[in-house]
Every structure is written in C-alpha cells, then in structure tokens.
PDBQT receptor file of N, H, CA, C and O in Angstrom, charges set to zero:
ATOM      1  N   UNK A   1     -18.320  21.983 -30.902  1.00  0.00    +0.000 N 
ATOM      2  CA  UNK A   1     -17.183  22.666 -30.305  1.00  0.00    +0.000 C 
ATOM      3  C   UNK A   1     -17.285  22.673 -28.793  1.00  0.00    +0.000 C 
ATOM      4  O   UNK A   1     -16.263  22.674 -28.106  1.00  0.00    +0.000 OA
ATOM      5  N   UNK A   2     -18.500  22.677 -28.259  1.00  0.00    +0.000 N 
ATOM      6  H   UNK A   2     -19.331  22.676 -28.817  1.00  0.00    +0.000 HD
ATOM      7  CA  UNK A   2     -18.581  22.651 -26.776  1.00  0.00    +0.000 C 
ATOM      8  C   UNK A   2     -18.119  21.294 -26.266  1.00  0.00    +0.000 C 
ATOM      9  O   UNK A   2     -17.498  21.221 -25.206  1.00  0.00    +0.000 OA
ATOM     10  N   UNK A   3     -18.395  20.255 -26.969  1.00  0.00    +0.000 N 
ATOM     11  H   UNK A   3     -18.899  20.315 -27.830  1.00  0.00    +0.000 HD
ATOM     12  CA  UNK A   3     -18.020  18.929 -26.513  1.00  0.00    +0.000 C 
ATOM     13  C   UNK A   3     -16.466  18.744 -26.433  1.00  0.00    +0.000 C 
ATOM     14  O   UNK A   3     -15.930  18.061 -25.560  1.00  0.00    +0.000 OA
ATOM     15  N   UNK A   4     -15.805  19.398 -27.397  1.00  0.00    +0.000 N 
ATOM     16  H   UNK A   4     -16.241  19.953 -28.106  1.00  0.00    +0.000 HD
ATOM     17  CA  UNK A   4     -14.321  19.258 -27.377  1.00  0.00    +0.000 C 
ATOM     18  C   UNK A   4     -13.768  20.065 -26.161  1.00  0.00    +0.000 C 
ATOM     19  O   UNK A   4     -12.817  19.622 -25.516  1.00  0.00    +0.000 OA
ATOM     20  N   UNK A   5     -14.343  21.203 -25.863  1.00  0.00    +0.000 N 
ATOM     21  H   UNK A   5     -15.115  21.563 -26.387  1.00  0.00    +0.000 HD
ATOM     22  CA  UNK A   5     -13.854  21.981 -24.656  1.00  0.00    +0.000 C 
ATOM     23  C   UNK A   5     -14.196  21.169 -23.400  1.00  0.00    +0.000 C 
ATOM     24  O   UNK A   5     -13.384  21.143 -22.475  1.00  0.00    +0.000 OA
ATOM     25  N   UNK A   6     -15.340  20.514 -23.324  1.00  0.00    +0.000 N 
ATOM     26  H   UNK A   6     -15.999  20.535 -24.075  1.00  0.00    +0.000 HD
ATOM     27  CA  UNK A   6     -15.649  19.755 -22.141  1.00  0.00    +0.000 C 
ATOM     28  C   UNK A   6     -14.653  18.605 -21.961  1.00  0.00    +0.000 C 
ATOM     29  O   UNK A   6     -14.181  18.325 -20.859  1.00  0.00    +0.000 OA
ATOM     30  N   UNK A   7     -14.352  17.945 -23.097  1.00  0.00    +0.000 N 
ATOM     31  H   UNK A   7     -14.736  18.172 -23.992  1.00  0.00    +0.000 HD
ATOM     32  CA  UNK A   7     -13.375  16.835 -22.995  1.00  0.00    +0.000 C 
ATOM     33  C   UNK A   7     -12.008  17.309 -22.606  1.00  0.00    +0.000 C 
ATOM     34  O   UNK A   7     -11.349  16.655 -21.798  1.00  0.00    +0.000 OA
ATOM     35  N   UNK A   8     -11.536  18.445 -23.155  1.00  0.00    +0.000 N 
ATOM     36  H   UNK A   8     -12.072  18.977 -23.811  1.00  0.00    +0.000 HD
ATOM     37  CA  UNK A   8     -10.312  19.056 -22.780  1.00  0.00    +0.000 C 
ATOM     38  C   UNK A   8     -10.279  19.386 -21.381  1.00  0.00    +0.000 C 
ATOM     39  O   UNK A   8      -9.261  19.126 -20.739  1.00  0.00    +0.000 OA
ATOM     40  N   UNK A   9     -11.311  19.950 -20.808  1.00  0.00    +0.000 N 
ATOM     41  H   UNK A   9     -12.138  20.162 -21.330  1.00  0.00    +0.000 HD
ATOM     42  CA  UNK A   9     -11.461  20.372 -19.474  1.00  0.00    +0.000 C 
ATOM     43  C   UNK A   9     -11.411  19.184 -18.519  1.00  0.00    +0.000 C 
ATOM     44  O   UNK A   9     -10.829  19.274 -17.438  1.00  0.00    +0.000 OA
ATOM     45  N   UNK A  10     -12.028  18.061 -18.926  1.00  0.00    +0.000 N 
ATOM     46  H   UNK A  10     -12.500  17.988 -19.805  1.00  0.00    +0.000 HD
ATOM     47  CA  UNK A  10     -12.018  16.818 -18.092  1.00  0.00    +0.000 C 
ATOM     48  C   UNK A  10     -10.600  16.242 -18.052  1.00  0.00    +0.000 C 
ATOM     49  O   UNK A  10     -10.101  15.864 -16.992  1.00  0.00    +0.000 OA
ATOM     50  N   UNK A  11      -9.970  16.184 -19.207  1.00  0.00    +0.000 N 
ATOM     51  H   UNK A  11     -10.375  16.491 -20.068  1.00  0.00    +0.000 HD
ATOM     52  CA  UNK A  11      -8.531  15.798 -19.271  1.00  0.00    +0.000 C 
ATOM     53  C   UNK A  11      -7.634  16.630 -18.452  1.00  0.00    +0.000 C 
ATOM     54  O   UNK A  11      -6.747  16.083 -17.796  1.00  0.00    +0.000 OA
ATOM     55  N   UNK A  12      -7.793  17.930 -18.435  1.00  0.00    +0.000 N 
ATOM     56  H   UNK A  12      -8.513  18.374 -18.968  1.00  0.00    +0.000 HD
ATOM     57  CA  UNK A  12      -7.052  18.868 -17.656  1.00  0.00    +0.000 C 
ATOM     58  C   UNK A  12      -7.256  18.609 -16.181  1.00  0.00    +0.000 C 
ATOM     59  O   UNK A  12      -6.281  18.614 -15.429  1.00  0.00    +0.000 OA
ATOM     60  N   UNK A  13      -8.412  18.395 -15.758  1.00  0.00    +0.000 N 
ATOM     61  H   UNK A  13      -9.204  18.390 -16.369  1.00  0.00    +0.000 HD
ATOM     62  CA  UNK A  13      -8.709  18.087 -14.338  1.00  0.00    +0.000 C 
ATOM     63  C   UNK A  13      -8.040  16.797 -13.884  1.00  0.00    +0.000 C 
ATOM     64  O   UNK A  13      -7.399  16.729 -12.835  1.00  0.00    +0.000 OA
ATOM     65  N   UNK A  14      -8.216  15.774 -14.720  1.00  0.00    +0.000 N 
ATOM     66  H   UNK A  14      -8.737  15.829 -15.572  1.00  0.00    +0.000 HD
ATOM     67  CA  UNK A  14      -7.631  14.459 -14.447  1.00  0.00    +0.000 C 
ATOM     68  C   UNK A  14      -6.101  14.577 -14.361  1.00  0.00    +0.000 C 
ATOM     69  O   UNK A  14      -5.459  14.068 -13.441  1.00  0.00    +0.000 OA
ATOM     70  N   UNK A  15      -5.532  15.300 -15.405  1.00  0.00    +0.000 N 
ATOM     71  H   UNK A  15      -6.053  15.713 -16.151  1.00  0.00    +0.000 HD
ATOM     72  CA  UNK A  15      -4.045  15.468 -15.366  1.00  0.00    +0.000 C 
ATOM     73  C   UNK A  15      -3.633  16.285 -14.075  1.00  0.00    +0.000 C 
ATOM     74  O   UNK A  15      -2.625  15.946 -13.454  1.00  0.00    +0.000 OA
ATOM     75  N   UNK A  16      -4.352  17.287 -13.693  1.00  0.00    +0.000 N 
ATOM     76  H   UNK A  16      -5.171  17.563 -14.197  1.00  0.00    +0.000 HD
ATOM     77  CA  UNK A  16      -3.987  18.055 -12.486  1.00  0.00    +0.000 C 
ATOM     78  C   UNK A  16      -4.040  17.174 -11.240  1.00  0.00    +0.000 C 
ATOM     79  O   UNK A  16      -3.177  17.257 -10.365  1.00  0.00    +0.000 OA
ATOM     80  N   UNK A  17      -5.059  16.336 -11.178  1.00  0.00    +0.000 N 
ATOM     81  H   UNK A  17      -5.759  16.268 -11.888  1.00  0.00    +0.000 HD
ATOM     82  CA  UNK A  17      -5.192  15.415  -9.970  1.00  0.00    +0.000 C 
ATOM     83  C   UNK A  17      -4.017  14.519  -9.960  1.00  0.00    +0.000 C 
ATOM     84  O   UNK A  17      -3.331  14.430  -8.941  1.00  0.00    +0.000 OA
ATOM     85  N   UNK A  18      -3.734  13.829 -11.062  1.00  0.00    +0.000 N 
ATOM     86  H   UNK A  18      -4.291  13.901 -11.889  1.00  0.00    +0.000 HD
ATOM     87  CA  UNK A  18      -2.691  12.844 -11.092  1.00  0.00    +0.000 C 
ATOM     88  C   UNK A  18      -1.347  13.514 -10.849  1.00  0.00    +0.000 C 
ATOM     89  O   UNK A  18      -0.494  12.883 -10.225  1.00  0.00    +0.000 OA
ATOM     90  N   UNK A  19      -1.089  14.741 -11.292  1.00  0.00    +0.000 N 
ATOM     91  H   UNK A  19      -1.782  15.253 -11.799  1.00  0.00    +0.000 HD
ATOM     92  CA  UNK A  19       0.111  15.371 -11.055  1.00  0.00    +0.000 C 
ATOM     93  C   UNK A  19       0.252  15.740  -9.613  1.00  0.00    +0.000 C 
ATOM     94  O   UNK A  19       1.361  15.675  -9.084  1.00  0.00    +0.000 OA
ATOM     95  N   UNK A  20      -0.813  16.129  -8.937  1.00  0.00    +0.000 N 
ATOM     96  H   UNK A  20      -1.715  16.182  -9.367  1.00  0.00    +0.000 HD
ATOM     97  CA  UNK A  20      -0.771  16.412  -7.487  1.00  0.00    +0.000 C 
ATOM     98  C   UNK A  20      -0.463  15.183  -6.723  1.00  0.00    +0.000 C 
ATOM     99  O   UNK A  20       0.297  15.240  -5.756  1.00  0.00    +0.000 OA
ATOM    100  N   UNK A  21      -1.013  14.068  -7.105  1.00  0.00    +0.000 N 
ATOM    101  H   UNK A  21      -1.629  14.021  -7.891  1.00  0.00    +0.000 HD
ATOM    102  CA  UNK A  21      -0.722  12.758  -6.437  1.00  0.00    +0.000 C 
ATOM    103  C   UNK A  21       0.740  12.474  -6.548  1.00  0.00    +0.000 C 
ATOM    104  O   UNK A  21       1.391  12.109  -5.569  1.00  0.00    +0.000 OA
ATOM    105  N   UNK A  22       1.273  12.643  -7.762  1.00  0.00    +0.000 N 
ATOM    106  H   UNK A  22       0.744  12.939  -8.557  1.00  0.00    +0.000 HD
ATOM    107  CA  UNK A  22       2.731  12.367  -8.043  1.00  0.00    +0.000 C 
ATOM    108  C   UNK A  22       3.591  13.386  -7.314  1.00  0.00    +0.000 C 
ATOM    109  O   UNK A  22       4.542  12.978  -6.647  1.00  0.00    +0.000 OA
ATOM    110  N   UNK A  23       3.331  14.631  -7.392  1.00  0.00    +0.000 N 
ATOM    111  H   UNK A  23       2.558  14.962  -7.933  1.00  0.00    +0.000 HD
ATOM    112  CA  UNK A  23       4.181  15.667  -6.858  1.00  0.00    +0.000 C 
ATOM    113  C   UNK A  23       4.249  15.598  -5.372  1.00  0.00    +0.000 C 
ATOM    114  O   UNK A  23       5.325  15.773  -4.799  1.00  0.00    +0.000 OA
ATOM    115  N   UNK A  24       3.106  15.340  -4.698  1.00  0.00    +0.000 N 
ATOM    116  H   UNK A  24       2.232  15.198  -5.163  1.00  0.00    +0.000 HD
ATOM    117  CA  UNK A  24       3.191  15.329  -3.162  1.00  0.00    +0.000 C 
ATOM    118  C   UNK A  24       3.278  13.932  -2.682  1.00  0.00    +0.000 C 
ATOM    119  O   UNK A  24       3.146  13.700  -1.480  1.00  0.00    +0.000 OA
ATOM    120  N   UNK A  25       3.497  12.962  -3.558  1.00  0.00    +0.000 N 
ATOM    121  H   UNK A  25       3.604  13.150  -4.534  1.00  0.00    +0.000 HD
ATOM    122  CA  UNK A  25       3.733  11.584  -3.156  1.00  0.00    +0.000 C 
ATOM    123  C   UNK A  25       2.551  11.072  -2.239  1.00  0.00    +0.000 C 
ATOM    124  O   UNK A  25       2.760  10.425  -1.213  1.00  0.00    +0.000 OA
ATOM    125  N   UNK A  26       1.343  11.400  -2.676  1.00  0.00    +0.000 N 
ATOM    126  H   UNK A  26       1.174  11.925  -3.510  1.00  0.00    +0.000 HD
ATOM    127  CA  UNK A  26       0.155  11.056  -1.849  1.00  0.00    +0.000 C 
ATOM    128  C   UNK A  26      -0.061   9.548  -1.830  1.00  0.00    +0.000 C 
ATOM    129  O   UNK A  26      -0.564   9.042  -0.826  1.00  0.00    +0.000 OA
ATOM    130  N   UNK A  27       0.288   8.791  -2.884  1.00  0.00    +0.000 N 
ATOM    131  H   UNK A  27       0.696   9.202  -3.699  1.00  0.00    +0.000 HD
ATOM    132  CA  UNK A  27       0.059   7.359  -2.779  1.00  0.00    +0.000 C 
ATOM    133  C   UNK A  27       1.006   6.688  -1.769  1.00  0.00    +0.000 C 
ATOM    134  O   UNK A  27       0.645   5.736  -1.077  1.00  0.00    +0.000 OA
ATOM    135  N   UNK A  28       2.194   7.212  -1.719  1.00  0.00    +0.000 N 
ATOM    136  H   UNK A  28       2.487   7.986  -2.282  1.00  0.00    +0.000 HD
ATOM    137  CA  UNK A  28       3.185   6.718  -0.759  1.00  0.00    +0.000 C 
ATOM    138  C   UNK A  28       2.759   7.034   0.744  1.00  0.00    +0.000 C 
ATOM    139  O   UNK A  28       2.810   6.197   1.646  1.00  0.00    +0.000 OA
ATOM    140  N   UNK A  29       2.375   8.221   0.879  1.00  0.00    +0.000 N 
ATOM    141  H   UNK A  29       2.334   8.900   0.146  1.00  0.00    +0.000 HD
ATOM    142  CA  UNK A  29       1.893   8.657   2.211  1.00  0.00    +0.000 C 
ATOM    143  C   UNK A  29       0.632   7.819   2.634  1.00  0.00    +0.000 C 
ATOM    144  O   UNK A  29       0.527   7.410   3.791  1.00  0.00    +0.000 OA
ATOM    145  N   UNK A  30      -0.292   7.577   1.711  1.00  0.00    +0.000 N 
ATOM    146  H   UNK A  30      -0.208   7.908   0.771  1.00  0.00    +0.000 HD
ATOM    147  CA  UNK A  30      -1.466   6.759   1.988  1.00  0.00    +0.000 C 
ATOM    148  C   UNK A  30      -1.017   5.337   2.418  1.00  0.00    +0.000 C 
ATOM    149  O   UNK A  30      -1.563   4.815   3.390  1.00  0.00    +0.000 OA
ATOM    150  N   UNK A  31      -0.094   4.724   1.766  1.00  0.00    +0.000 N 
ATOM    151  H   UNK A  31       0.350   5.148   0.976  1.00  0.00    +0.000 HD
ATOM    152  CA  UNK A  31       0.423   3.442   2.097  1.00  0.00    +0.000 C 
ATOM    153  C   UNK A  31       1.074   3.472   3.460  1.00  0.00    +0.000 C 
ATOM    154  O   UNK A  31       0.836   2.580   4.273  1.00  0.00    +0.000 OA
ATOM    155  N   UNK A  32       1.938   4.533   3.747  1.00  0.00    +0.000 N 
ATOM    156  H   UNK A  32       2.132   5.258   3.086  1.00  0.00    +0.000 HD
ATOM    157  CA  UNK A  32       2.738   4.523   4.942  1.00  0.00    +0.000 C 
ATOM    158  C   UNK A  32       1.840   4.819   6.213  1.00  0.00    +0.000 C 
ATOM    159  O   UNK A  32       2.012   4.197   7.262  1.00  0.00    +0.000 OA
ATOM    160  N   UNK A  33       0.924   5.749   6.077  1.00  0.00    +0.000 N 
ATOM    161  H   UNK A  33       0.784   6.255   5.226  1.00  0.00    +0.000 HD
ATOM    162  CA  UNK A  33       0.222   6.243   7.262  1.00  0.00    +0.000 C 
ATOM    163  C   UNK A  33      -1.099   5.544   7.466  1.00  0.00    +0.000 C 
ATOM    164  O   UNK A  33      -1.636   5.592   8.573  1.00  0.00    +0.000 OA
ATOM    165  N   UNK A  34      -1.669   4.876   6.427  1.00  0.00    +0.000 N 
ATOM    166  H   UNK A  34      -1.232   4.836   5.528  1.00  0.00    +0.000 HD
ATOM    167  CA  UNK A  34      -2.960   4.277   6.627  1.00  0.00    +0.000 C 
ATOM    168  C   UNK A  34      -2.889   2.720   6.379  1.00  0.00    +0.000 C 
ATOM    169  O   UNK A  34      -3.267   1.938   7.251  1.00  0.00    +0.000 OA
ATOM    170  N   UNK A  35      -2.422   2.317   5.239  1.00  0.00    +0.000 N 
ATOM    171  H   UNK A  35      -2.114   2.952   4.530  1.00  0.00    +0.000 HD
ATOM    172  CA  UNK A  35      -2.476   0.959   4.917  1.00  0.00    +0.000 C 
ATOM    173  C   UNK A  35      -1.526   0.046   5.776  1.00  0.00    +0.000 C 
ATOM    174  O   UNK A  35      -1.948  -0.999   6.272  1.00  0.00    +0.000 OA
ATOM    175  N   UNK A  36      -0.255   0.468   5.933  1.00  0.00    +0.000 N 
ATOM    176  H   UNK A  36       0.087   1.317   5.530  1.00  0.00    +0.000 HD
ATOM    177  CA  UNK A  36       0.706  -0.196   6.655  1.00  0.00    +0.000 C 
ATOM    178  C   UNK A  36       0.288  -0.445   8.137  1.00  0.00    +0.000 C 
ATOM    179  O   UNK A  36       0.349  -1.582   8.603  1.00  0.00    +0.000 OA
ATOM    180  N   UNK A  37      -0.139   0.625   8.882  1.00  0.00    +0.000 N 
ATOM    181  H   UNK A  37      -0.188   1.549   8.504  1.00  0.00    +0.000 HD
ATOM    182  CA  UNK A  37      -0.606   0.342  10.251  1.00  0.00    +0.000 C 
ATOM    183  C   UNK A  37      -1.748  -0.612  10.372  1.00  0.00    +0.000 C 
ATOM    184  O   UNK A  37      -1.792  -1.421  11.299  1.00  0.00    +0.000 OA
ATOM    185  N   UNK A  38      -2.706  -0.530   9.419  1.00  0.00    +0.000 N 
ATOM    186  H   UNK A  38      -2.670   0.127   8.666  1.00  0.00    +0.000 HD
ATOM    187  CA  UNK A  38      -3.780  -1.448   9.405  1.00  0.00    +0.000 C 
ATOM    188  C   UNK A  38      -3.364  -2.925   9.199  1.00  0.00    +0.000 C 
ATOM    189  O   UNK A  38      -3.896  -3.827   9.844  1.00  0.00    +0.000 OA
ATOM    190  N   UNK A  39      -2.439  -3.135   8.320  1.00  0.00    +0.000 N 
ATOM    191  H   UNK A  39      -2.006  -2.401   7.796  1.00  0.00    +0.000 HD
ATOM    192  CA  UNK A  39      -1.929  -4.445   8.031  1.00  0.00    +0.000 C 
ATOM    193  C   UNK A  39      -1.142  -4.960   9.200  1.00  0.00    +0.000 C 
ATOM    194  O   UNK A  39      -1.279  -6.132   9.550  1.00  0.00    +0.000 OA
ATOM    195  N   UNK A  40      -0.319  -4.137   9.826  1.00  0.00    +0.000 N 
ATOM    196  H   UNK A  40      -0.208  -3.185   9.542  1.00  0.00    +0.000 HD
ATOM    197  CA  UNK A  40       0.480  -4.499  10.973  1.00  0.00    +0.000 C 
ATOM    198  C   UNK A  40      -0.460  -4.885  12.079  1.00  0.00    +0.000 C 
ATOM    199  O   UNK A  40      -0.262  -5.936  12.689  1.00  0.00    +0.000 OA
ATOM    200  N   UNK A  41      -1.480  -4.096  12.378  1.00  0.00    +0.000 N 
ATOM    201  H   UNK A  41      -1.642  -3.243  11.883  1.00  0.00    +0.000 HD
ATOM    202  CA  UNK A  41      -2.419  -4.466  13.407  1.00  0.00    +0.000 C 
ATOM    203  C   UNK A  41      -3.199  -5.752  13.016  1.00  0.00    +0.000 C 
ATOM    204  O   UNK A  41      -3.499  -6.558  13.897  1.00  0.00    +0.000 OA
ATOM    205  N   UNK A  42      -3.497  -5.940  11.864  1.00  0.00    +0.000 N 
ATOM    206  H   UNK A  42      -3.254  -5.286  11.149  1.00  0.00    +0.000 HD
ATOM    207  CA  UNK A  42      -4.190  -7.176  11.487  1.00  0.00    +0.000 C 
ATOM    208  C   UNK A  42      -3.344  -8.414  11.650  1.00  0.00    +0.000 C 
ATOM    209  O   UNK A  42      -3.820  -9.411  12.193  1.00  0.00    +0.000 OA
ATOM    210  N   UNK A  43      -2.063  -8.385  11.183  1.00  0.00    +0.000 N 
ATOM    211  H   UNK A  43      -1.676  -7.575  10.741  1.00  0.00    +0.000 HD
ATOM    212  CA  UNK A  43      -1.210  -9.491  11.266  1.00  0.00    +0.000 C 
ATOM    213  C   UNK A  43      -0.699  -9.763  12.678  1.00  0.00    +0.000 C 
ATOM    214  O   UNK A  43      -0.398 -10.901  13.037  1.00  0.00    +0.000 OA
ATOM    215  N   UNK A  44      -0.605  -8.663  13.496  1.00  0.00    +0.000 N 
ATOM    216  H   UNK A  44      -0.849  -7.738  13.205  1.00  0.00    +0.000 HD
ATOM    217  CA  UNK A  44      -0.216  -8.903  14.877  1.00  0.00    +0.000 C 
ATOM    218  C   UNK A  44      -1.281  -9.563  15.678  1.00  0.00    +0.000 C 
ATOM    219  O   UNK A  44      -0.980 -10.216  16.677  1.00  0.00    +0.000 OA
ATOM    220  N   UNK A  45      -2.581  -9.415  15.262  1.00  0.00    +0.000 N 
ATOM    221  H   UNK A  45      -2.825  -8.885  14.450  1.00  0.00    +0.000 HD
ATOM    222  CA  UNK A  45      -3.622 -10.038  16.019  1.00  0.00    +0.000 C 
ATOM    223  C   UNK A  45      -3.903 -11.541  15.607  1.00  0.00    +0.000 C 
ATOM    224  O   UNK A  45      -4.728 -12.209  16.231  1.00  0.00    +0.000 OA
ATOM    225  N   UNK A  46      -3.227 -12.023  14.593  1.00  0.00    +0.000 N 
ATOM    226  H   UNK A  46      -2.557 -11.481  14.087  1.00  0.00    +0.000 HD
ATOM    227  CA  UNK A  46      -3.391 -13.403  14.172  1.00  0.00    +0.000 C 
ATOM    228  C   UNK A  46      -2.765 -14.326  15.249  1.00  0.00    +0.000 C 
ATOM    229  O   UNK A  46      -1.615 -14.155  15.654  1.00  0.00    +0.000 OA
ATOM    230  N   UNK A  47      -3.562 -15.289  15.682  1.00  0.00    +0.000 N 
ATOM    231  H   UNK A  47      -4.497 -15.427  15.353  1.00  0.00    +0.000 HD
ATOM    232  CA  UNK A  47      -3.075 -16.208  16.693  1.00  0.00    +0.000 C 
ATOM    233  C   UNK A  47      -2.609 -17.502  16.066  1.00  0.00    +0.000 C 
ATOM    234  O   UNK A  47      -3.072 -17.873  14.988  1.00  0.00    +0.000 OA
ATOM    235  N   UNK A  48      -1.752 -18.153  16.687  1.00  0.00    +0.000 N 
ATOM    236  H   UNK A  48      -1.375 -17.852  17.563  1.00  0.00    +0.000 HD
ATOM    237  CA  UNK A  48      -1.330 -19.461  16.264  1.00  0.00    +0.000 C 
ATOM    238  C   UNK A  48      -0.147 -19.483  15.327  1.00  0.00    +0.000 C 
ATOM    239  O   UNK A  48       0.250 -20.535  14.825  1.00  0.00    +0.000 OA
ATOM    240  N   UNK A  49       0.417 -18.302  15.098  1.00  0.00    +0.000 N 
ATOM    241  H   UNK A  49       0.095 -17.448  15.506  1.00  0.00    +0.000 HD
ATOM    242  CA  UNK A  49       1.655 -18.181  14.234  1.00  0.00    +0.000 C 
ATOM    243  C   UNK A  49       2.853 -18.399  15.045  1.00  0.00    +0.000 C 
ATOM    244  O   UNK A  49       2.933 -17.876  16.156  1.00  0.00    +0.000 OA
ATOM    245  N   UNK A  50       3.816 -19.150  14.563  1.00  0.00    +0.000 N 
ATOM    246  H   UNK A  50       3.751 -19.575  13.660  1.00  0.00    +0.000 HD
ATOM    247  CA  UNK A  50       5.086 -19.374  15.252  1.00  0.00    +0.000 C 
ATOM    248  C   UNK A  50       6.004 -18.244  14.861  1.00  0.00    +0.000 C 
ATOM    249  O   UNK A  50       5.971 -17.775  13.723  1.00  0.00    +0.000 OA
ATOM    250  N   UNK A  51       6.809 -17.810  15.776  1.00  0.00    +0.000 N 
ATOM    251  H   UNK A  51       6.836 -18.191  16.701  1.00  0.00    +0.000 HD
ATOM    252  CA  UNK A  51       7.816 -16.797  15.580  1.00  0.00    +0.000 C 
ATOM    253  C   UNK A  51       9.098 -17.537  15.105  1.00  0.00    +0.000 C 
ATOM    254  O   UNK A  51       9.758 -18.185  15.917  1.00  0.00    +0.000 OA
ATOM    255  N   UNK A  52       9.445 -17.449  13.836  1.00  0.00    +0.000 N 
ATOM    256  H   UNK A  52       8.908 -16.922  13.177  1.00  0.00    +0.000 HD
ATOM    257  CA  UNK A  52      10.543 -18.132  13.258  1.00  0.00    +0.000 C 
ATOM    258  C   UNK A  52      11.896 -17.629  13.760  1.00  0.00    +0.000 C 
ATOM    259  O   UNK A  52      12.894 -18.348  13.717  1.00  0.00    +0.000 OA
ATOM    260  N   UNK A  53      11.911 -16.391  14.235  1.00  0.00    +0.000 N 
ATOM    261  H   UNK A  53      11.099 -15.808  14.271  1.00  0.00    +0.000 HD
ATOM    262  CA  UNK A  53      13.158 -15.801  14.701  1.00  0.00    +0.000 C 
ATOM    263  C   UNK A  53      13.595 -16.448  16.061  1.00  0.00    +0.000 C 
ATOM    264  O   UNK A  53      14.789 -16.505  16.356  1.00  0.00    +0.000 OA
ATOM    265  N   UNK A  54      12.652 -16.916  16.854  1.00  0.00    +0.000 N 
ATOM    266  H   UNK A  54      11.682 -16.870  16.614  1.00  0.00    +0.000 HD
ATOM    267  CA  UNK A  54      12.949 -17.477  18.179  1.00  0.00    +0.000 C 
ATOM    268  C   UNK A  54      13.347 -18.966  18.100  1.00  0.00    +0.000 C 
ATOM    269  O   UNK A  54      13.853 -19.518  19.076  1.00  0.00    +0.000 OA
ATOM    270  N   UNK A  55      13.133 -19.581  17.004  1.00  0.00    +0.000 N 
ATOM    271  H   UNK A  55      12.722 -19.133  16.210  1.00  0.00    +0.000 HD
ATOM    272  CA  UNK A  55      13.473 -21.020  16.883  1.00  0.00    +0.000 C 
ATOM    273  C   UNK A  55      14.941 -21.240  16.595  1.00  0.00    +0.000 C 
ATOM    274  O   UNK A  55      15.519 -20.560  15.747  1.00  0.00    +0.000 OA
ATOM    275  N   UNK A  56      15.539 -22.170  17.282  1.00  0.00    +0.000 N 
ATOM    276  H   UNK A  56      15.069 -22.723  17.970  1.00  0.00    +0.000 HD
ATOM    277  CA  UNK A  56      16.981 -22.358  17.122  1.00  0.00    +0.000 C 
ATOM    278  C   UNK A  56      17.283 -22.719  15.654  1.00  0.00    +0.000 C 
ATOM    279  O   UNK A  56      16.438 -23.319  14.989  1.00  0.00    +0.000 OA
ATOM    280  N   UNK A  57      18.480 -22.360  15.136  1.00  0.00    +0.000 N 
ATOM    281  H   UNK A  57      19.166 -21.873  15.676  1.00  0.00    +0.000 HD
ATOM    282  CA  UNK A  57      18.838 -22.538  13.770  1.00  0.00    +0.000 C 
ATOM    283  C   UNK A  57      18.745 -23.978  13.264  1.00  0.00    +0.000 C 
ATOM    284  O   UNK A  57      18.249 -24.237  12.167  1.00  0.00    +0.000 OA
ATOM    285  N   UNK A  58      19.243 -24.927  14.107  1.00  0.00    +0.000 N 
ATOM    286  H   UNK A  58      19.646 -24.717  14.998  1.00  0.00    +0.000 HD
ATOM    287  CA  UNK A  58      19.228 -26.305  13.610  1.00  0.00    +0.000 C 
ATOM    288  C   UNK A  58      17.801 -26.879  13.476  1.00  0.00    +0.000 C 
ATOM    289  O   UNK A  58      17.646 -27.942  12.876  1.00  0.00    +0.000 OA
ATOM    290  N   UNK A  59      16.795 -26.246  13.989  1.00  0.00    +0.000 N 
ATOM    291  H   UNK A  59      16.921 -25.382  14.477  1.00  0.00    +0.000 HD
ATOM    292  CA  UNK A  59      15.417 -26.836  13.992  1.00  0.00    +0.000 C 
ATOM    293  C   UNK A  59      14.651 -26.190  12.877  1.00  0.00    +0.000 C 
ATOM    294  O   UNK A  59      13.487 -26.546  12.695  1.00  0.00    +0.000 OA
ATOM    295  N   UNK A  60      15.179 -25.297  12.136  1.00  0.00    +0.000 N 
ATOM    296  H   UNK A  60      16.124 -25.007  12.284  1.00  0.00    +0.000 HD
ATOM    297  CA  UNK A  60      14.451 -24.533  11.120  1.00  0.00    +0.000 C 
ATOM    298  C   UNK A  60      14.235 -25.392   9.906  1.00  0.00    +0.000 C 
ATOM    299  O   UNK A  60      13.399 -25.013   9.085  1.00  0.00    +0.000 OA
ATOM    300  N   UNK A  61      14.886 -26.486   9.707  1.00  0.00    +0.000 N 
ATOM    301  H   UNK A  61      15.565 -26.794  10.373  1.00  0.00    +0.000 HD
ATOM    302  CA  UNK A  61      14.730 -27.407   8.579  1.00  0.00    +0.000 C 
ATOM    303  C   UNK A  61      13.245 -28.081   8.711  1.00  0.00    +0.000 C 
ATOM    304  O   UNK A  61      12.570 -28.357   7.719  1.00  0.00    +0.000 OA
ATOM    305  N   UNK A  62      12.867 -28.286   9.903  1.00  0.00    +0.000 N 
ATOM    306  H   UNK A  62      13.416 -28.063  10.709  1.00  0.00    +0.000 HD
ATOM    307  CA  UNK A  62      11.550 -28.997  10.092  1.00  0.00    +0.000 C 
ATOM    308  C   UNK A  62      10.379 -28.072   9.889  1.00  0.00    +0.000 C 
ATOM    309  O   UNK A  62       9.259 -28.576   9.796  1.00  0.00    +0.000 OA
ATOM    310  N   UNK A  63      10.529 -26.783   9.811  1.00  0.00    +0.000 N 
ATOM    311  H   UNK A  63      11.438 -26.374   9.887  1.00  0.00    +0.000 HD
ATOM    312  CA  UNK A  63       9.454 -25.835   9.715  1.00  0.00    +0.000 C 
ATOM    313  C   UNK A  63       8.825 -25.948   8.334  1.00  0.00    +0.000 C 
ATOM    314  O   UNK A  63       7.600 -25.910   8.215  1.00  0.00    +0.000 OA
ATOM    315  N   UNK A  64       9.639 -26.087   7.282  1.00  0.00    +0.000 N 
ATOM    316  H   UNK A  64      10.634 -26.118   7.378  1.00  0.00    +0.000 HD
ATOM    317  CA  UNK A  64       9.127 -26.020   5.945  1.00  0.00    +0.000 C 
ATOM    318  C   UNK A  64       8.744 -27.402   5.412  1.00  0.00    +0.000 C 
ATOM    319  O   UNK A  64       8.283 -27.515   4.277  1.00  0.00    +0.000 OA
ATOM    320  N   UNK A  65       8.925 -28.427   6.195  1.00  0.00    +0.000 N 
ATOM    321  H   UNK A  65       9.300 -28.335   7.118  1.00  0.00    +0.000 HD
ATOM    322  CA  UNK A  65       8.514 -29.792   5.745  1.00  0.00    +0.000 C 
ATOM    323  C   UNK A  65       7.033 -30.050   5.984  1.00  0.00    +0.000 C 
ATOM    324  O   UNK A  65       6.536 -31.131   5.667  1.00  0.00    +0.000 OA
TER     325      UNK A  65
C-alpha cells in the first residue's frame, strides 16, 4: 500500500510541475528570453554570410546556383 501512495505522490508532483509550466507559459518564456537572444547573438557573429536583402533583385538567381 505504501508503494501505491508513493507512486500517486510522484505522479501528482509531476502533474503539478507540468501544469505550472503550461499555465505560466514557462516554455515560451524560456525560448523568448533565453534561447532566442543566444541564437541571435550566435548567428550575428558568423562571418562570411552574405546579406540577401541588400542584393539587387535581378542578381538573386545566381545565389542559389
């Protein structure tokens, strides 16, 4: 009987934690405030990448060849 109550308690804790993540949108906040700035910083520091926006429209066909 003790084992069943321990399993129920573990499931309740896991459920509460997952509910808190969902209710407060913690995964989205993590992506927005932590992951996205790190990735922007990483990709902004890459050298040798051409800016496709600044290339005239008629020359864009040569980029993908």
